[in-house]
C-alpha positions in Angstrom: -22.5 -2.5 4.2 -21.2 0.9 5.5 -22.1 3.8 3.4 -19.2 6.2 2.7 -19.6 9.6 4.3 -19.1 12.7 2.2 -16.1 14.6 3.7 -16.0 18.2 2.4 -12.9 18.7 0.2 -10.5 20.9 2.1 -6.7 21.0 1.7 -5.6 20.5 5.3 -8.5 19.0 7.2 -10.9 16.1 7.1 -14.3 17.4 8.3 -17.5 15.5 9.2 -20.6 17.7 9.3 -23.5 16.0 11.1 -23.2 12.5 12.5 -24.2 9.4 10.6 -24.4 6.4 12.9 -24.2 4.0 9.9 -20.6 5.2 9.2 -19.5 5.5 12.8 -17.1 2.6 12.7 -15.5 3.9 9.5 -15.1 7.4 10.8 -13.6 6.1 14.1 -10.7 4.7 11.9 -10.4 7.9 9.8 -10.3 10.1 12.9 -7.9 7.9 14.8 -4.9 9.5 16.4 -1.6 7.8 17.0 2.1 8.5 17.4 3.3 4.9 16.6 3.3 4.0 20.3 -0.2 5.0 21.4 -3.3 4.7 19.2 -6.7 6.1 20.0 -9.6 5.3 17.7 -11.9 8.3 17.0 -14.6 7.1 19.4 -17.0 9.7 20.7 -15.9 11.1 24.1 -18.9 9.6 25.9 -18.1 6.1 24.6 -21.6 5.4 23.1 -22.7 4.8 20.5 -19.6 3.0 19.3 -18.6 1.1 16.2 -15.5 -0.5 17.6 -13.8 0.6 20.8 -10.1 0.9 20.5 -7.1 2.0 22.5 -3.8 0.4 21.5 -0.2 0.2 22.5 2.2 -0.9 19.9 3.1 -4.6 20.3 0.7 -5.2 23.3 -0.9 -8.5 22.3 -2.4 -11.7 23.6 -1.8 -15.2 22.4 -4.8 -17.0 21.0 -5.2 -20.6 19.7 -4.8 -21.4 16.0 -7.1 -24.4 15.3 -6.1 -26.9 12.7 -8.3 -29.6 11.3 -5.2 -31.7 10.7 -1.9 -31.1 12.5 1.3 -30.6 10.5 5.0 -30.3 11.3 6.1 -26.6 11.5 2.6 -25.2 11.8 2.5 -22.1 14.2 1.2 -23.2 17.5 -0.6 -20.0 18.4 -1.7 -16.7 17.0 -1.3 -13.2 18.3 -4.0 -10.6 18.6 -3.8 -6.9 19.4 -5.3 -6.0 22.7 -7.7 -3.1 23.3 -6.0 -1.7 26.4 -7.2 0.7 29.0 -9.5 3.3 27.5 -8.7 6.9 28.7 -10.8 8.7 26.1 -14.0 8.5 28.1 -15.6 11.6 29.5 -19.3 10.9 30.2 -21.6 13.9 30.7 -24.9 14.3 32.5 -27.0 17.4 31.9 -29.5 17.8 34.7 -29.4 14.1 35.3 -29.8 13.3 31.5 -26.9 11.5 29.9 -25.4 13.4 26.9 -26.0 10.8 24.2 -26.4 11.7 20.6 -29.2 9.2 20.0 -31.4 10.9 22.5 -32.6 14.4 23.0 -32.1 16.8 20.0 -28.7 17.0 18.3 -28.8 20.4 16.6 -25.2 20.4 15.3 -22.4 18.0 15.3 -19.0 18.4 13.7 -15.6 16.6 13.9 -12.4 18.0 12.3 -9.1 16.2 11.9 -6.5 18.9 11.5 -3.5 17.6 9.6 -1.2 20.5 10.5 -2.2 20.7 14.2 -2.4 17.0 14.7 -5.6 17.2 16.6 -9.2 15.9 16.5 -11.8 18.5 17.4 -15.5 17.8 18.1 -18.3 20.3 18.5 -21.8 19.4 19.5 -24.9 21.5 20.2 -27.5 19.4 22.1 -30.7 19.7 23.9 -31.5 17.2 26.6 -35.0 15.6 26.7 -35.6 17.8 29.8 -35.1 20.9 27.6 -31.7 22.1 28.8 -29.3 23.0 26.0 -25.5 22.8 26.1 -22.6 23.1 23.7 -19.8 20.5 24.1 -16.4 21.0 22.6 -13.5 18.6 22.8 -10.1 18.5 21.3 -7.7 15.6 21.6 -4.1 14.8 20.6 -1.6 12.0 20.8 1.7 13.7 21.3 4.5 13.2 18.8 7.0 14.9 21.2 6.1 13.2 24.5 5.7 9.6 23.3 3.8 8.3 26.3 1.3 11.1 26.4 -2.2 11.8 25.1 -4.4 14.7 26.1 -8.0 15.9 25.8 -9.4 19.4 26.4 -13.1 19.2 27.1 -15.6 22.1 27.5 -19.3 22.3 28.4 -21.2 25.5 28.0 -24.7 26.2 29.2 -26.7 27.9 26.5 -30.1 29.2 27.5 -30.8 28.3 31.1 -28.9 27.3 34.3 -28.0 23.7 34.2 -26.5 21.1 36.6 -23.5 19.3 35.1 -21.8 16.1 36.1 -18.8 15.0 34.2 -17.2 11.6 34.7 -13.7 11.2 33.3 -12.7 7.6 33.3 -10.0 5.0 32.8 -11.7 1.6 32.0 -10.2 -1.7 31.1 -11.7 -4.8 29.5 -14.4 -3.0 27.5 -16.8 -5.5 26.1 -16.0 -6.0 22.4 -19.0 -5.7 20.0 -17.9 -8.8 18.1 -16.0 -11.8 19.4 -14.3 -14.6 17.4 -16.4 -17.4 16.2 -13.9 -19.7 17.8 -15.1 -19.9 21.5 -11.5 -20.5 22.6 -10.3 -17.3 21.0 -13.4 -15.5 22.3 -12.6 -16.5 25.8 -9.1 -15.0 25.4 -10.3 -11.7 23.9 -13.3 -11.1 26.1 -11.3 -10.0 29.2 -7.6 -10.1 28.3 -6.4 -7.9 31.1 -5.9 -8.9 34.8 -5.8 -6.0 37.2 -2.7 -5.6 39.4 -3.2 -2.0 40.7 -5.9 0.6 40.8 -4.8 3.6 42.9 -5.6 7.2 43.2 -3.8 10.0 45.0 -4.6 13.7 44.9 -5.5 14.4 41.3 -3.9 11.3 39.6 -5.2 7.8 39.0 -3.1 4.8 37.9 -4.2 1.4 36.7 -1.9 -1.4 35.9 -2.9 -4.7 34.3 -1.2 -7.8 33.0 -2.3 -9.8 29.9 -3.3 -13.3 30.9 -1.1 -15.4 28.4 1.5 -13.1 26.9 2.4 -11.7 30.4 2.7 -8.1 29.3 2.3 -5.4 32.0 0.3 -2.4 30.9 0.1 0.9 32.8 -2.3 3.8 32.2 -2.6 7.0 34.3 -4.7 10.2 34.2 -4.4 13.6 35.7 -6.8 16.6 35.3 -6.9 20.3 35.4 -10.4 21.5 36.1 -11.6 25.1 35.6 -15.2 25.7 36.6 -17.4 28.1 38.6 -17.0 28.5 42.3 -18.4 25.5 44.1 -17.3 23.0 41.5 -16.7 19.7 43.3 -14.2 16.9 42.4 -14.1 13.3 43.6 -11.5 10.8 42.4 -11.7 7.1 43.1 -12.1 3.7 41.5 -11.7 -0.1 41.9 -11.3 -3.1 39.7 -11.2 -2.1 36.0 -12.4 1.5 36.5 -10.9 4.7 37.8 -13.1 7.8 37.7 -12.9 11.5 38.4 -16.4 13.0 39.0 -16.8 16.7 38.5 -20.0 18.3 39.7 -20.9 21.9 39.0 -23.8 24.3 38.0 -23.4 26.5 35.0 -25.3 29.7 34.2 -25.9 30.6 30.6 -22.7 31.5 28.8 -20.5 29.9 31.5 -18.2 26.9 30.9 -16.7 24.0 32.6 -13.3 23.1 31.2 -11.4 19.9 31.9 -7.9 19.2 30.6 -7.3 15.4 30.8 -3.7 14.2 30.6 -3.1 10.5 29.8 0.1 8.5 30.1 0.6 4.9 28.8 3.4 2.4 29.0 4.0 -1.3 28.8 6.7 -3.8 29.4 7.4 -7.5 29.3 9.9 -7.3 32.1 9.6 -4.2 34.3 8.0 -4.5 37.7 4.6 -3.1 38.8 6.2 -0.3 40.9 8.5 0.6 38.0 5.6 0.9 35.6 3.7 3.0 38.1 6.6 5.4 38.4 7.0 5.5 34.6 3.5 6.7 33.8 3.5 9.1 36.8 6.7 10.7 35.5 5.2 11.0 32.0 2.1 12.7 33.5 4.3 15.1 35.5 6.2 16.1 32.3 2.9 16.6 30.4 1.4 18.6 33.3 4.4 20.9 33.3 4.0 21.4 29.6 0.2 21.9 29.8 -2.4 21.7 27.1 -1.2 24.8 25.2 2.4 23.6 25.3 1.5 20.1 24.1 -0.5 21.7 21.2 2.4 24.0 20.3 4.9 21.1 20.3 2.5 19.1 18.2 2.2 21.9 15.6 6.0 22.4 15.6 6.6 18.7 15.0 4.2 18.6 12.1 5.5 21.9 10.6 9.0 20.2 10.4 7.5 17.1 8.9 5.5 18.9 6.2 8.5 21.1 5.3 10.2 17.9 4.1 7.3 15.8 3.0 4.4 17.9 1.7 2.8 17.1 -1.7 0.9 19.8 -3.5 -1.5 19.1 -6.4 -3.3 21.7 -8.5 -6.3 20.5 -10.5 -7.7 17.8 -8.2 -8.6 19.1 -4.7 -9.9 15.7 -3.6 -6.6 14.0 -4.2 -4.8 16.9 -2.6 -6.8 16.3 0.6 -6.4 12.6 0.3 -2.6 12.5 -0.1 -2.1 14.8 2.9 -4.5 12.6 4.9 -2.4 9.6 3.7 0.9 11.1 4.7 -0.5 12.1 8.1 -1.6 8.5 8.8 1.7 7.0 7.6 3.5 9.4 9.9 1.2 8.5 12.8 1.9 4.8 12.2 5.7 5.2 12.4 6.7 8.4 14.0 7.5 7.1 17.5 7.5 3.3 17.1 11.1 3.2 18.5 12.0 -0.4 17.6 8.5 -1.6 17.4 6.7 -2.7 14.2 4.3 -0.8 12.0 1.1 -2.9 11.6 -0.9 -3.1 8.4 -3.6 -0.9 10.1 -1.2 1.2 12.1 -2.9 1.7 15.5 -6.2 2.7 14.0 -8.2 -0.6 14.4 -8.1 -4.3 15.0 -8.0 -5.4 11.4 -5.7 -8.3 10.6 -5.4 -8.9 14.4 -3.0 -6.0 14.5 -0.3 -7.9 12.5 2.6 -6.6 10.6 3.1 -7.9 7.0 5.5 -7.2 4.1 3.3 -4.1 3.5 5.6 -2.2 5.9 8.9 -2.8 4.1 7.5 -2.6 0.6 5.0 0.3 0.8 5.3 2.2 4.1 9.1 2.4 4.5 9.8 3.9 1.1 7.6 6.8 2.1 9.2 7.2 5.6 12.7 6.7 4.2 12.3 9.8 2.1 10.2 11.9 4.4 10.9 10.8 8.0 13.9 8.5 7.8 14.3 8.0 11.6 11.0 6.1 11.6 12.2 3.8 8.8 15.3 3.0 10.8 13.2 2.2 13.9 11.0 -0.2 12.0 14.0 -2.0 10.6 15.7 -2.1 14.0 12.6 -3.9 15.3 13.2 -6.5 12.6 16.7 -6.8 13.8 15.5 -7.6 17.4 13.3 -10.4 16.0 16.2 -12.0 14.1 16.6 -14.9 16.7 12.9 -15.9 16.1 13.5 -15.8 12.4 16.5 -18.0 12.7 14.6 -20.5 14.8 11.8 -20.5 12.2 14.3 -21.1 9.4 15.8 -24.0 11.3 12.4 -25.5 11.9 11.8 -25.4 8.2 15.1 -27.1 7.5 16.7 -23.9 6.1 19.8 -21.8 6.9 19.7 -18.2 7.9 16.5 -16.3 8.9 12.9 -16.9 7.8 11.0 -13.8 8.8 7.2 -14.3 9.5 4.5 -13.6 7.0 2.4 -12.0 9.8 3.2 -11.4 13.4 3.2 -8.9 16.2 6.0 -10.2 18.5 8.2 -11.9 15.9 6.8 -15.5 15.7 4.9 -16.7 12.6 1.1 -16.3 13.1 -0.1 -17.4 9.7 -2.2 -20.6 10.0 -2.4 -21.0 6.2 1.2 -21.9 5.1 0.8 -21.7 1.3 0.0 -18.0 1.5 2.1 -17.5 4.7 5.3 -19.5 5.2 5.8 -20.0 1.4 5.7 -16.3 0.8 9.5 -16.1 1.4 9.7 -12.9 -0.5 9.2 -11.0 2.7 12.8 -11.7 3.6 14.0 -9.9 0.5 11.5 -7.1 1.0 13.2 -6.5 4.4 16.6 -6.6 2.8 15.7 -4.2 0.0 14.3 -1.8 2.6 17.6 -1.9 4.4 19.4 -1.2 1.1 17.1 1.7 0.3 17.5 3.3 3.8 21.3 3.1 3.7 21.4 4.6 0.2 19.1 7.4 1.3 20.9 8.3 4.6 24.5 7.0 4.3 24.0 5.7 7.9 27.1 3.6 8.2 26.5 2.6 11.8 23.0 1.4 11.0 24.3 -0.7 8.1 27.0 -2.3 10.2 24.9 -3.0 13.3 21.4 -3.5 12.0 21.6 -3.8 8.2 24.3 -6.4 7.8 22.8 -8.9 10.3 19.5 -8.7 8.4 21.1 -8.9 5.0 23.3 -11.9 6.0 20.5 -13.8 7.6 18.2 -13.4 4.6 21.0 -14.1 2.1 21.7 -17.4 3.9 18.0 -18.2 3.6 18.0 -17.7 -0.2 21.2 -19.7 -0.7 19.7 -22.7 1.2 16.1 -22.3 -0.2 17.3 -22.2 -3.8 19.6 -24.5 -5.7 21.8 -24.6 -8.7 20.3 -27.0 -11.3 22.2 -29.2 -13.8 22.6 -26.1 -16.1 24.1 -24.0 -13.4 20.9 -21.9 -13.0 19.8 -20.8 -9.5 16.2 -21.9 -9.0 13.8 -21.0 -6.2 11.0 -23.5 -6.4 7.7 -23.9 -4.4 7.2 -20.4 -3.2 4.3 -17.9 -3.2 4.8 -14.5 -4.6 2.9 -11.3 -3.8 -0.1 -12.6 -5.7 -2.1 -14.6 -3.2 -4.2 -16.2 -5.9 -1.2 -18.2 -6.9 0.7 -20.4 -4.5 3.7 -22.8 -4.4 5.0 -21.9 -7.8 8.5 -22.3 -9.2 10.7 -19.3 -10.0 8.3 -16.5 -9.2 9.9 -13.6 -11.1 9.4 -11.0 -8.3 10.7 -13.4 -5.7 13.8 -14.4 -7.8 14.7 -10.8 -8.7 14.3 -9.6 -5.1 16.4 -12.6 -3.9 19.0 -11.5 -6.4 19.1 -8.0 -5.0 19.2 -9.4 -1.5 22.2 -11.7 -2.2 24.2 -8.9 -3.9 23.4 -6.3 -1.2 24.5 -8.8 1.5 27.7 -9.5 -0.3 28.5 -5.8 -0.8 27.7 -5.0 2.8 29.9 -7.8 4.0 32.8 -6.5 1.9 32.3 -3.0 3.4 32.2 -4.2 7.0 34.6 -7.2 7.2 35.0 -7.1 11.0 31.3 -7.2 11.6 30.9 -9.9 8.9 33.5 -12.0 10.7 31.5 -11.7 14.0 28.5 -13.0 12.0 30.6 -15.9 10.8 30.3 -14.8 7.2 33.2 -16.2 5.3 34.7 -15.3 1.9 33.5 -18.5 0.4 30.0 -17.8 1.6 30.0 -14.3 0.1 31.3 -15.8 -3.2 28.4 -18.3 -3.1 25.9 -15.5 -2.7 27.3 -13.7 -5.7 27.3 -17.0 -7.7 23.6 -17.6 -6.9 22.7 -14.0 -7.7 24.4 -14.1 -11.1 22.6 -17.4 -12.0 19.1 -16.5 -10.8 16.4 -17.9 -13.2 14.1 -15.3 -14.7 11.4 -17.1 -16.8 10.3 -15.6 -20.1 7.5 -16.8 -22.4 8.9 -16.4 -26.0 5.6 -17.4 -27.5 3.7 -14.5 -25.9 6.6 -12.1 -25.5 6.0 -11.6 -21.8 7.4 -12.7 -18.5 5.2 -15.3 -16.8 4.5 -14.4 -13.2 6.1 -17.7 -12.3 7.4 -20.6 -14.3 4.5 -22.0 -16.3 1.9 -19.4 -15.3 1.1 -18.4 -18.8 0.2 -22.0 -19.7 -2.6 -22.1 -17.1 -6.2 -21.9 -18.2 -7.7 -18.4 -18.3 -10.1 -17.4 -15.5 -13.6 -16.8 -16.8 -14.1 -13.1 -15.9 -17.1 -12.7 -18.2 -19.0 -15.2 -16.1 -18.1 -13.5 -12.9 -20.6 -11.1 -11.4 -19.6 -7.9 -9.6 -20.9 -9.2 -6.3 -18.6 -12.2 -6.6 -15.6 -10.0 -5.8 -13.3 -10.5 -3.9 -12.9 -13.9 -5.5 -11.4 -15.5 -2.4 -14.8 -15.3 -0.7 -16.7 -16.9 -3.6 -14.3 -19.4 -5.2 -12.1 -22.2 -3.6 -8.4 -21.3 -3.7 -7.9 -24.5 -5.6 -9.7 -23.0 -8.6 -7.8 -19.7 -8.3 -4.4 -21.3 -8.0 -4.7 -23.2 -11.3 -6.0 -20.3 -13.4 -4.6 -17.1 -14.8 -6.1 -14.6 -12.4 -4.1 -12.2 -10.2 -5.2 -10.8 -6.9 -2.7 -8.0 -6.8 0.3 -6.7 -8.6 3.0 -9.4 -8.6 5.0 -9.4 -11.9 4.0 -5.7 -12.2 5.5 -5.0 -8.8 8.8 -6.5 -10.0 8.7 -3.9 -12.9 8.8 -1.2 -10.2 11.2 -2.6 -7.5 13.5 -4.3 -10.0 12.9 -2.1 -13.0 16.5 -2.3 -14.3 15.9 -6.0 -15.0 13.4 -5.1 -17.8 13.6 -3.2 -21.0 11.0 -0.5 -21.7 9.3 -2.7 -24.3 9.1 -5.6 -21.9 7.5 -3.3 -19.3 4.8 -2.3 -21.8 4.0 -5.9 -22.9 4.1 -7.2 -19.3 1.9 -4.5 -18.0 -0.7 -4.9 -20.8 -0.8 -8.7 -20.3 -1.3 -8.6 -16.5 -3.8 -5.7 -16.6 -6.2 -8.1 -18.2 -5.7 -10.6 -15.3 -5.5 -8.4 -12.2 -8.7 -8.0 -10.2 -7.3 -5.8 -7.4 -8.9 -7.8 -4.6 -6.1 -6.3 -2.5 -5.7 -2.6 -1.6 -1.9 -3.0 -2.3 -2.4 -3.2 -6.1 -3.7 0.1 -7.4 -0.6 2.1 -6.4 1.8 -0.3 -8.1 -0.3 -0.4 -11.3 -0.4 3.4 -11.2 3.4 3.7 -11.0 4.0 1.4 -14.0 1.1 3.0 -16.0 2.8 6.3 -15.6 6.2 4.9 -16.5 5.0 3.5 -19.8 3.0 6.6 -20.7 -0.6 5.6 -19.9 -1.1 8.6 -17.7 -4.9 8.4 -17.8 -4.8 5.0 -16.2 -2.0 6.1 -13.8 -4.3 8.9 -12.6 -7.3 6.5 -12.1 -5.2 4.1 -10.0 -3.7 7.0 -8.0 -7.2 8.1 -7.0 -8.1 4.6 -6.0 -5.1 4.3 -3.7 -5.5 7.7 -2.3 -9.3 7.5 -1.6 -9.2 3.9 -0.3 -10.3 5.0 3.2 -11.9 8.4 2.8 -14.3 6.8 0.3 -14.2 3.4 2.0 -13.7 1.7 -1.3 -13.3 -1.8 0.1 -16.1 -1.4 2.7 -13.7 -2.4 5.5 -12.2 0.8 6.8 -14.2 0.1 10.0 -11.4 -2.3 11.0 -8.7 0.4 10.5 -7.2 2.5 7.7 -5.2 0.8 5.0 -1.7 2.2 5.8 0.0 0.6 2.8 -2.6 1.9 0.3 -2.3 5.4 1.8 1.5 5.1 1.5 0.8 3.9 -2.1 -0.8 7.3 -2.9 2.6 8.9 -2.2 4.3 6.3 -4.4 1.9 6.8 -7.2 2.5 10.6 -7.2 6.3 10.7 -6.5 7.6 7.5 -8.0 4.8 7.3 -10.6 4.0 10.8 -12.0 7.3 12.2 -10.6 9.3 9.2 -11.9 11.6 9.3 -8.9 14.1 6.5 -8.5 17.1 6.4 -6.2 20.3 4.4 -6.2 24.0 4.8 -5.6 23.7 8.2 -4.1 21.8 9.7 -7.1 18.2 10.7 -7.6 16.6 10.2 -11.0 13.3 11.8 -12.2 11.2 11.2 -15.2 8.3 13.5 -14.5 5.0 13.7 -16.5 1.5 14.9 -15.6 -1.9 13.5 -16.7 -4.8 15.6 -17.9 -6.5 17.0 -14.9 -3.4 17.8 -12.8 -1.8 21.1 -13.8 0.9 21.2 -11.2 2.5 18.6 -8.9 5.1 19.6 -6.2 6.7 17.4 -3.7 9.4 17.4 -1.1 11.7 14.7 0.0 14.8 14.0 2.1 17.9 12.4 0.6 21.4 12.1 2.1 20.9 15.1 4.5 19.3 17.3 1.8 15.8 18.5 1.4 14.7 18.8 -2.2 11.6 20.2 -3.8 10.4 19.1 -7.2 7.8 21.2 -9.0 6.3 19.7 -12.2 4.0 21.6 -14.6 2.8 20.7 -18.0 5.9 22.0 -19.8 8.7 22.3 -17.2 10.1 20.9 -14.0 12.0 22.9 -11.4 14.4 21.4 -8.9 15.1 23.4 -5.8 17.5 22.5 -2.9 15.8 23.6 0.3 18.6 22.4 2.6 22.0 20.9 2.4 24.9 20.6 0.0 24.5 20.4 -3.8 23.0 17.1 -5.0 23.5 15.2 -8.3 20.2 14.6 -10.1 19.1 13.1 -13.4 16.1 14.5 -15.3 14.9 12.4 -18.2 18.4 11.1 -18.7 20.1 14.5 -18.4 22.5 14.8 -15.4 23.0 18.0 -13.5 23.8 19.4 -10.0 21.1 21.0 -7.9 22.7 23.8 -5.9 21.9 27.2 -4.5 19.8 28.2 -7.5 16.8 26.3 -8.7 17.1 24.5 -12.0 14.3 24.4 -14.5 14.2 21.9 -17.4 11.5 21.1 -20.0 9.0 18.3 -19.2 8.9 16.1 -22.3 5.6 15.1 -23.9 4.8 11.5 -23.2 3.5 9.3 -26.0 1.3 6.4 -24.9 2.2 2.9 -26.1 0.4 1.6 -29.2 -1.1 -1.4 -27.5 -4.5 -2.4 -26.1 -4.7 -2.3 -22.3 -7.9 -3.5 -20.6 -9.0 -4.9 -17.3 -11.2 -7.8 -16.3 -14.9 -7.1 -16.9 -16.2 -5.0 -14.1 -12.8 -4.3 -12.5 -11.9 -1.2 -14.3 -10.6 1.6 -12.0 -13.0 4.3 -11.1 -12.3 7.4 -13.2 -12.7 11.0 -12.0 -16.1 12.3 -12.8 
């Protein structure tokens, strides 16, 4: 078990004082840098000790076998796994022939700082070698938001108390040995050395390495270039072969003198471009980075983040820990999506190998709402990637005997990679999650070209899927049977409420978009009869309701299942999926993560306020939150119904998921969806923000412990700031034309002057709300 480090609470930085090797893997994820194209885990510059090595390029993967005890028609034939590509972070250091290694010698001081405004990771070490020589080592690294293919490191060594001989070895290295391999020997063989060298060349001060993945056939290029500033007599030698390129710098430092190395890195990959083309691509990126220089790259990085924070920052008075956590969360969400440029946003971003680097429905349902209102171009890019995978989704639907497009439950390249179909293929709601993300983006941006060229094909493909997946019964009701909703402790249920309501939204959105773009609809072979059938199905969707209990069953018949025995379940038996067979979970009333409660958020207009109160109370007693996706959703609904204390507790759980390593698996990468959920809990929960039909609606309220909440968001070309205090809320237009806004039901126009309105007192519902024994959220101490 990894012990959580104690990061000092600071508003704009995440700082690690000292170095705890037991938390090394976790902090490598926390300190990871990315721009959505390149991802560098926060490994130490010298490479060892290491929790998990990691350098990633978005969508660079390798195929691996998916073993089945029994074959079945329609099972995915192979999986996809993210590849640890060429590592350019390495700068090894020898001090009078002694390797700089934190486990040896004497480490007097060690500090790492992730600066959320500068977009850099800085490391400082004060170390005495076993021979007695003392040096100070300072490094700073960034992955550029402005030059997509570029990362850079500034590395300095200073002699402290005596002359010292220094040798620095800056490397590119491929096929690093992973610390853990798959238990399946066939998969292990694939992952052990996934890259085949095609080129290793060095000329003047640049080195280029080009590899190809063995099975997926992707070509990966990495290059490095250095600027070295050292005393007279500093000697440089560049060379390499096989999987290693190395610049060796040899010098001698007097006390107080420094050796400075600026290392520029460029990365690229392609499934089709030739080796010479890839070589030229990374060399061109290096040339541009060299012309900019370290100082220029740092200025560009700061300017990019200044623009981002001006439209996305969240300020909290009263809880400095959540203030730090939500900015950390927004920074990682931005890193995951900023420069994907028609590539996916994986569940771990590019911070670790968790979930094999796959993308799930998390992206559309948790990450894209944040990006849509803070950095909308990134949301458009992620959805445009889905559009490029539409042919695979159509092939998958046809293989399943369905019309339209069946998007994969988990994938990197676009093909289904889930080997467990009840929780994978049957979770068809991902198709509606994508459709609703399209609807949300178009409403927030009025991007007509996007809706016509990207949105309508996605909406039409998914609408066709729902129309063929469901059926009209003898009573004229549209049923969707045998599906798995968001709750993975239930499977193959009939009329899952979340799925049905999302399908309803999907069908109506597709019909409306087809009416707005008739020419494009005709090219997609969408007919008037087909649009009419979508509307007919949407109007007849079954939404089960239990009159006896006065609640919505999660799926038809769910509330008739036996109750799970929470009182007989010990704390160390969570998560339940690791201690109980799925068969026992599927037939009991136990919920892994918000399902029906998620419907209360995304399809809130389908429920009355009283229904939301009763539904929330009922499912609180069943939901064990064995998924990091749950807390934020429960926080939003708790805030909406007036249980602000509970909303606050769940907010903290979502926000601190990785900084406190609450699920003990941050070592595999940060939880991008939970981090996005922290923003949701604050903005859509406590801020009460909802958006539809060109209008923003807010129902703000604050819990005890937070005295002020301010957030910024982008909507239809405007930048808006909302400032909530205990007794009033102020709306300020920072940029753009006047905007219609609703505050607790009162409509007004935000224009040149700020508008301040009273924040009503919220009365908590008169009902008992409890959680399963031992699964209560952690309250602020």
